[in-house]
N, C-alpha and C positions, 0 to 999 in steps of 0.2 A: 249269225252265220259262223259256222265252225271249219276247221279244215281236218281232213285226214290226210296222214303221209302214208304212201304206197312206196316203198322204196327198194331197189336191188342193192342189198349190201355186197360191198367189196370187202371179203375178209383178208385180214394183214396176216398171212401166212408164209412162211420160207419155202413152200411150195410155189408161192408166186411167181417166183423167176425174175426177181426184180434185177434188171440190168443197170450198168455204171456207163455212163458215156461223159467223158470229161475232155478239157482242153485238150489233151493228149493224142487226141485223134487228129490235131492239127500243131502239134510241136509243143505244146505245153505240159506244165508239168505239176498240175493239180492233180491232188489224190483224194479218193473217198470211197465209202465201202457202206454196205447196209447190215444191220444187225438186227437180231430180234431177241425180244423177251417178254414171253408171256401177253402174245397178239399184239405188242407193239414193237412198230420197226423204227429203226433209226437211221437216218442218212447222214454222214458223217465224214469228215475228212480235214484237210488242209486246202484251201483256194490259195492260188499263187498266180501273180501276174507275169512271173518270167515267161520269156521264150512268145509273149503275144498272147499269153494264156488268161484265164479268168472267168471259166466256169465250170461248174459240177451239177452233174443231173444224174438222175435215175429214173427209170420207167419200167413200166409191165403192161403185157398186153390182157387186155380182159377177157375173162372166160364164160361169163355170164352176158345174157342177153339184157340189154337196158331196156326198160320198160318203155313204151310204144310212146307215151305219154310225157315221159321226163322233161322237167323243166328247169331244174336246179342241181348243183351238185354241193353237198356239205361235206366238210372237212374237219376232223379233230386233231390240232397238232400242239406242239410244245416246242417251241424254237431257243433262239437265242439272241432275241432283239435284231435278228438281221430282217432283210425281204426277201423273201423267197417268191417263185412262180408256180402255181398250179397249172401243167401242160395236158392238153386233151389232143390226141391225134384221132383223125377220122379215116386212118389206112394203119397199113402195118408196116409201113415203109420207115427206116431209120434216119433218113435224111429227107426230109420233107417240111412242109410248114405245120405248124403247132398253133393250137387255140391257147392263147395264155391269158393267165390271171393273176397278178401280182397280189400278196398278202403280205401283212408285217406280223412280227412275233416278239412276245416278250420274254425275257428271260427265265425260263423255269416255270413257266405258266400254260397251261392247257387251255386253248381258246378253239371256238367253233365257230365257222365261218360257211355262209351259205349264199351261193353263187347263182345268179340265172344264166342262162345260155349266152344273152346278149351282152353281157359284160365282160366277155371274152374277145381279144383281138387276135386276130391270125399273124404269125410271125414266121419268118423263115431267116434262120441265122442272127436272130435279133433285130431283124428290118420288118416294120408291117408288108403286108402282100394283101392285094386283094384276093379274096376266097369267097366260097359260098358262105351263107349264115348258118351258125354253128346250130347243129341239130344234134341232141345229146344221144338219140339214137342210132347215130352213127358214130360214135364214139368207140375204137379199138385198143387206145393206148391210155395209159394214165401216167403221171409221174410229176416230179418235183425238179426244178432247177434253181441255182443258185449263181447269180451272174452280177454281183453288187460293187464289183472292183474294188471289194476290201478284201486284203490280202489277210490270210489268218486263218486259224480253225473254226470249224462251224459244225454245227448239230441242228437237225431237224427231226422229231418224231413223229409219228402219226400213227393213229389207233382206229381210225374210223374214215371210211370214204363212202359216202352214200350217193348215187345217182336215183335223185327222188323225184317224185311226182305228186304235187299237192293238188287235192281234188278239194273244191269247196263244196259244203253241202248246207 
């Protein structure tokens, strides 16, 4: 038995219009930005716990349709040793529940992760909520969040995001 991967690639480009949403929306002072270099995006900044802050995030809306049988999300990331969240949203709202999956990084090392839809938990403002089972075909936004309660500089680079359908042959 072998498998074939049919994937909808999500190209990392400045035109993707990655948005920054930090704790400043509620009075915090965390700062972050996205930079691009040769098809690699880097989400970086300074996480602060001042003024009850402590999170930084970036996200973008998908511009291509997810394959009907998509079952996995694959990411290729290089971090700083901190724990991040991959966040998927099934609507275009900016303040709604997100499906979240944490992953660890190793300083300066590219890592590849594959997550199935059932590995994600529905969260709203950091709290688990009841929500429908995640179907990757419904994903409208994708992003990353840092909320590890460790103040200081951070950096997460990413060069590949695939919404993947594994077909067994």
